N, C-alpha and C positions, 0 to 999 in steps of 0.2 A: 562360064561367061567371063570374058576379059573386060576388066574395068579400065577405061581410059585414064591416063595420068591426070588429065584436067579434072575429071569427075572425082577421082580419089582425093585430090587436093581439096575440092569443095566439101566432100564428106568429112574429112578430118577437121576442117575449119568449123563446120556446123556442129560436129560432135564436141569439139573443144569448147565452143560457145555454150552448148547445153550444159556441159559439166561445170563451166565457170558460173553459170546462172544458178546452178544447184548448190554451190558453195555458200557458206555463211557470208554475210555482207562484209564482215571484217576480213575474211580471207580473200574476198574479191579485190579489196583495195589494198591488201597487204599490210593492214594496220595490226601491229602487235603491241599490246599494252605493257609498258615496263612497270616494275614495282615502284610506287611513288616515293619520291624523296621529299622530306619535309623537316621543318624546325619548329620548336615550341619555345615561347618566351613569356615571361610574366610582365604585366603592365600595371603599374600603380598610378592611377590618376586621382588619388585622394587629395583633398584640400580642405582648408579652414575657411569658413564663411565668417568674415569679421562682424563684430557687433555693429548695430545701427543705432544712431542717436537722433533725438528730436527735442522739441520744446513742449512742455506740458501746456496745453491750451488754457488751463485754469490758473496755473501759478506762474507761468512764464519761465519756470526753471528748466535747466537742461536735464533730460532724462534719457535712459537707455530704452529704446523702443523694441529692440530685439537682441537677445543674447547671442554671443558667438557660438557656433556649433561646427562639428566635424562631419564632412561628407566622405564616406568610404566608397571607393570605386576601384575594385581590383578585377582583373581579367587575365585569361590565358589566350595567347594568340597562336594559332596553328597556321603556319605558312607553307603551302604545298607548291612545289615546283611543277608547273604544268608541262606535261608532255606535248610537244607540237602536234596539234590535231585541228582539222577544219571540219566543223559540223557539215552534214550533207543529208540529202534525201535518198532513200533507197528506192528500189524498183517498185515498191508498193506505196511510195509516198510517205513513208515513215521518216521523221526527222531524227537523225542519229546525232547524239551529243555525248560529251564525256561528263561523268558524274563521279562523286566521291562518297565514300562511306568511312566516317571517322569513328573509331571506338576508343573508349577511355575507361580506366579503372584505377582504384587505389593500388599502389605498388605492392602491397602485401595481401591483396585480395585476389579472388579468382573470377569474380563476376564482371563481365564487360558490359558497358552501356554503349549503344550504337546511335550514331547521329548521321542519318542519311537524308533527312529533311529538316527544315526549320521547325522548331517545336510547336509554334502556334499556327503553322501552315503545313498541314500534312500533304497538301498537293504541291508544295514548293520544295522540290528536291534540290540538294546541294550540287550545283553544276560547276564545272571549271570556268574560271573567268577568261576573258579574252586577252588578258595580259600574261606576263610570265609567271605570276604567282596568284594563287587563290588564298586569300587571307580569311580565316574563320576566327571570330572573336567569341570566346566563351566567358560569360559572366559568372561570378562566384556568389554563392549564397552569403548574405551578410551585407551586401551593398545596399546603401540607403539613399543613393542619389537618384536623379531623374533619368540617368542613362538606361536605356532599355536594351537588353541583349536577347536576341532571338535564339541563341544557343546558351543553355544554362548547365553549369556543373553544380554539384552539391557543395556542402560546407567542407572546406579543406583547411585544417589547422595549420598554424605556423610550423615550418620545417616539414610539413607533410609532403609526400611524394605521389605523383600521378603518372601513370603509364598511358602513352598514346600509340596508336598505329593507324595506318591509312590504307585503303584499298580503292582503286579506280575501276570504272567500268564504262563500257559503251552501251547505250540504251536509248529507247524511244518511249515517249509517253502517249498513252491512249486514254482519252476521257470517256468514262462510262457513266450511265445513269443507274442510280440505285434507289431503293425505296427509302424515303426519308424516315428518320427515327421519330417515334411518337412519344418517347420518354422525355421528361423534363431535363434540362441542363445537358442535353446531347446535341451534337452537331446535326442540324436539320437540312444540311445541304443535300441535294439529290444528285450530285456529280462527284466523281472521284477520278483522280489522275493515277492511272496504273502504269507502273514502270516495267517495261520488258527489257531484260538484259540480254545482249547478244554476245558480249565478251567481257571478262573481268580479269584484272591483274592479280598477282599474288599479294599477300599481305606484306606490308612493309615491316622492317625490323622495328621492335618496340623502342620508343624513346621515352626516357624518364626525366621529369622536371621536378626539382625540389623547390618548394615554396620558401620565401624569405623567412627568417627567424621570427619576424613579426615587428611591427612598428606601432607604438602607442600613439594615440592622439596627442597633440602638443599640450603641455601642461599650462601654458600661459594663455589660457582661453578666457580669463576673467576680462570683462570689457574694460577697455582703457578709457580714462577721462578724455573728454574733448579738450581742445586747446583753451577754450573759454572757461570751462569748469576748472581746469588746472590753474589758470591764471587767478581766478577768484579765490581758490583755495590757498595759493601762495600769499596773496595779499592779506587774506584773513589771518594766516599764521603769523606773518610779519607784524600785523597790527596788534595781535594778541601779545606777541613777545615785547613789543615796544611799550604797551600798556603795563606789563608786569615790571619792566625795568623802571619805568617812571614811578610806580608805587614804591619800589624798594628804595629808590633815591630819595623820595619825599620823606620816608620814615627816618632815614639817616641824617637829614639836614633840618630836622625840626628845631626851631630857635627856642632857647631858654632865656627868659627875661630876668635880669638880676637887679634887685633894688639897690641903687647906688646913691640914694638920697642921704643927705647929712643927718647924722644922729643928733 
């Protein structure tokens, strides 16, 4: 049977369309993930809270109401250069986005820790931001400030070294229902966000950051006198000095009466 040229062209187009639909979504759109490029830097936002002063309600004297103290706030910032990518919905209605998996370890160790979701939110995966960079801030153990970090590293000593690497992937999230836990102190949520990966990049080269040699809290953390208290103290010292001088002079100028009456 002879196939007309027009029919042959239609068959080729349909066949090509079927093959295209059978390809992975990433292949359909021609998206190929590159190995992520990133930087790591240390941030020290530590500071001294000055002493607070007030007046004793019973004596009226100036007092220190709160001693000076030191707030430790150290972090490591991983800045990932985002590969240009526009999230989209595939043929099944799945919303495809770009996500990151950051891994870290001690430079002289072999065990990697993986950070692909925020630590107190297992359903909140680390996704690429809409800007040129995705900045991830890792708090360090030993911080005593009110700053909260949703990504936490362990205790890193001064001059310690940390290795980082990053992997990107395209994926979509499916929310599923699960049986809630009946154990105490467990997450009783009955939903979980499951991430389905359709394409991943290679692991980036390892980058190593060395922590600063260490900085001690300021030594001048003794509360300072208020201006009024300092003025009173100066007046008191001057008054005391004047009194001592007067006493010495009075001793040296004591008059001796001589009897000059006629004999």
